[in-house]
C-alpha positions in Angstrom: -28.0 -37.6 150.5 -27.3 -36.0 147.1 -29.8 -34.3 144.9 -29.5 -37.3 142.5 -30.5 -39.8 145.2 -33.5 -37.6 146.3 -34.6 -37.4 142.7 -34.4 -41.2 142.2 -36.4 -41.7 145.4 -39.1 -39.3 144.3 -39.3 -41.1 140.9 -39.5 -44.5 142.6 -42.3 -43.2 144.9 -44.2 -41.8 142.0 -43.8 -45.1 140.1 -45.1 -47.1 143.1 -48.0 -44.7 143.4 -48.9 -45.0 139.8 -48.8 -48.8 140.0 -51.0 -48.8 143.1 -53.7 -46.6 141.4 -53.5 -48.9 138.3 -54.0 -52.0 140.4 -56.8 -50.2 142.3 -58.6 -49.3 139.0 -58.1 -52.8 137.6 -58.9 -55.0 140.6 -60.6 -52.6 143.1 -64.1 -53.8 142.0 -63.2 -57.3 143.4 -62.6 -55.9 146.9 -65.8 -53.8 146.6 -67.8 -56.9 145.5 -66.4 -59.0 148.3 -67.5 -56.3 150.9 -70.9 -56.1 149.3 -71.3 -59.9 149.4 -70.1 -60.1 152.9 -72.6 -57.5 154.1 -75.4 -59.1 152.0 -74.6 -62.5 153.5 -74.7 -61.2 157.0 -78.0 -59.4 156.3 -79.5 -62.6 154.8 -78.4 -64.7 157.7 -80.0 -62.3 160.2 -83.2 -62.3 158.1 -83.3 -66.1 158.1 -82.8 -66.1 161.9 -85.6 -63.6 162.4 -87.9 -65.6 160.1 -87.1 -68.8 162.0 -87.7 -67.1 165.3 -91.0 -65.7 164.1 -92.1 -69.1 162.8 -91.2 -70.8 166.1 -93.0 -68.2 168.1 -96.1 -68.4 165.8 -96.0 -72.2 166.1 -95.7 -72.1 169.9 -98.6 -69.6 170.2 -100.8 -71.8 168.0 -100.1 -74.9 170.0 -100.7 -73.2 173.3 -104.0 -71.8 171.9 -105.0 -75.3 170.7 -104.2 -76.9 174.1 -106.1 -74.2 175.9 -109.4 -75.4 174.4 -112.0 -77.1 176.7 -112.2 -80.6 175.4 -109.8 -83.2 173.9 -111.5 -83.5 170.6 -111.4 -79.8 170.0 -107.7 -79.7 171.0 -106.9 -82.5 168.6 -108.7 -80.9 165.7 -107.0 -77.5 166.4 -103.6 -79.1 166.6 -104.2 -81.0 163.3 -105.2 -77.6 161.6 -101.7 -76.1 162.4 -99.3 -76.1 159.4 -95.7 -76.5 160.7 -92.8 -75.1 158.7 -90.3 -77.9 159.5 -90.6 -81.8 159.6 -89.4 -81.8 163.3 -92.2 -79.4 164.2 -94.7 -81.7 162.3 -93.5 -84.6 164.5 -94.0 -82.7 167.7 -97.5 -81.6 166.6 -98.2 -85.2 165.7 -97.3 -86.5 169.1 -99.4 -83.8 170.8 -102.3 -84.6 168.5 -102.0 -88.3 169.2 -102.0 -87.7 172.9 -105.2 -85.7 172.7 -106.8 -88.4 170.5 -105.9 -91.0 173.0 -107.4 -88.9 175.8 -110.5 -88.6 173.8 -110.7 -92.4 173.4 -110.1 -92.2 169.6 -107.3 -94.8 169.5 -107.7 -95.5 165.8 -107.1 -91.9 164.9 -104.1 -91.7 167.2 -102.6 -94.8 165.5 -103.1 -93.2 162.1 -101.4 -90.0 163.4 -98.5 -91.9 164.8 -98.1 -94.0 161.6 -98.0 -90.8 159.6 -95.0 -89.6 161.7 -93.3 -93.0 161.4 -93.7 -93.1 157.6 -92.5 -89.5 157.0 -89.0 -89.8 155.6 -88.3 -86.1 156.3 -88.8 -86.5 160.1 -85.7 -87.2 162.1 -85.2 -91.0 162.7 -85.6 -90.9 166.4 -89.1 -89.3 166.1 -90.1 -92.0 163.6 -88.9 -94.7 165.9 -90.8 -93.3 168.9 -93.9 -93.0 166.7 -93.7 -96.6 165.6 -93.2 -97.8 169.1 -96.2 -95.9 170.4 -98.3 -97.0 167.5 -97.5 -100.7 168.1 -98.2 -100.3 171.8 -101.6 -98.8 171.0 -102.5 -101.5 168.5 -102.0 -104.2 171.2 -103.2 -107.7 170.5 -105.7 -106.4 167.9 -102.9 -106.4 165.3 -101.7 -109.8 164.2 -98.6 -111.1 166.0 -96.7 -111.4 162.7 -97.2 -107.8 161.8 -96.1 -106.6 165.2 -93.1 -108.8 165.1 -92.0 -107.5 161.7 -92.3 -103.9 162.9 -90.5 -104.5 166.2 -87.7 -106.5 164.5 -87.1 -103.4 162.3 -86.8 -101.2 165.4 -84.5 -103.8 167.2 -81.8 -103.5 164.5 -78.3 -102.4 165.7 -77.9 -98.6 165.8 -81.6 -97.9 166.6 -82.0 -95.8 169.7 -85.0 -97.8 170.9 -83.7 -101.3 170.0 -83.7 -102.6 173.6 -87.2 -101.5 174.2 -88.2 -103.2 170.9 -86.4 -106.3 172.1 -88.5 -106.2 175.3 -91.7 -106.0 173.3 -90.5 -108.9 171.2 -90.0 -110.9 174.5 -93.6 -110.0 175.5 -94.8 -111.4 172.2 -92.9 -114.6 173.0 -94.8 -114.8 176.3 -98.1 -114.1 174.4 -97.3 -117.1 172.2 -96.5 -119.3 175.2 -92.9 -119.5 174.1 -91.3 -119.2 177.6 -87.8 -120.1 176.6 -87.8 -117.7 173.8 -88.9 -114.9 176.1 -86.2 -115.8 178.7 -83.6 -115.9 175.9 -84.6 -112.4 174.7 -84.6 -111.0 178.2 -81.2 -112.6 178.9 -79.7 -110.9 175.8 -81.1 -107.6 177.2 -79.4 -108.2 180.5 -76.1 -108.7 178.9 -76.3 -105.7 176.6 -73.8 -102.9 177.5 -76.5 -100.2 176.8 -79.2 -101.6 179.1 -80.6 -99.1 181.5 -81.2 -99.8 185.2 -85.0 -99.8 184.8 -85.0 -102.1 181.9 -82.4 -104.4 183.6 -84.6 -104.6 186.6 -87.7 -105.5 184.5 -85.8 -108.1 182.7 -84.6 -109.7 185.9 -88.1 -109.8 187.4 -89.6 -111.4 184.3 -86.9 -114.0 183.9 -87.4 -115.0 187.6 -91.2 -115.0 187.1 -90.8 -117.3 184.1 -88.7 -119.7 186.2 -85.4 -118.8 184.5 -82.0 -118.3 186.1 -80.7 -114.8 185.2 -77.1 -114.5 184.1 -75.8 -111.0 184.7 -72.3 -111.8 183.3 -70.0 -108.9 184.3 -72.8 -106.4 184.6 -73.6 -104.9 188.0 -77.0 -106.0 189.3 -79.8 -103.5 189.4 -80.4 -102.0 192.8 -83.6 -103.0 194.6 -85.9 -100.1 195.4 -85.3 -100.4 199.1 -81.5 -100.4 198.6 -81.7 -97.1 196.7 -83.5 -95.3 199.6 -81.4 -93.0 201.8 -80.0 -94.3 205.0 -82.3 -93.7 208.0 -85.4 -93.6 205.8 -88.3 -95.8 207.0 -90.4 -98.1 204.8 
């Protein structure tokens, strides 16, 4: 390589070096800012995780302390005094409180607690549906049939997780009103539903037969009788 070529290479290297430092001075702050934001984001994420963990632990400790009290009324009051940080935690607390109120014989208070969960739009829908079902069950025949029917028909809409259980309760209302054919028709639709569980299928079959109906299973497999599900060689 000649001296001229070496000189040209050195000049090119120097030019590239100058350009690199110029770009670094002009845009280097962007890279530094990106690193700072990345580190800050990771730190904030860890902080939020720690906060969430601490809140969950504090909530669990408070619930355990409340449930360790001697009588149901005190446990219910202590659970109601806890302030949850999230709607789902509020729903769990509400269910625990309602259970203690039921155990204490305070059904009206339990219904109010469950209705509070069911009407809270921030609570996940499955919790609201469970609360509504439990509230309707507690109300029993003291609530007018029309009111119970409206609430259950809302729960029986397609897409609701508890729709078949709501249909079963609607069938029981038909029986309550001496509408035998209406009850049979509702139980029959439960039998033919693709999402029916074995327990619900068995209950529907038993009630249809008890009402004098003729169950139509369609293509569904019949529910196993209790004795058929027992292991071979088991007595009784």
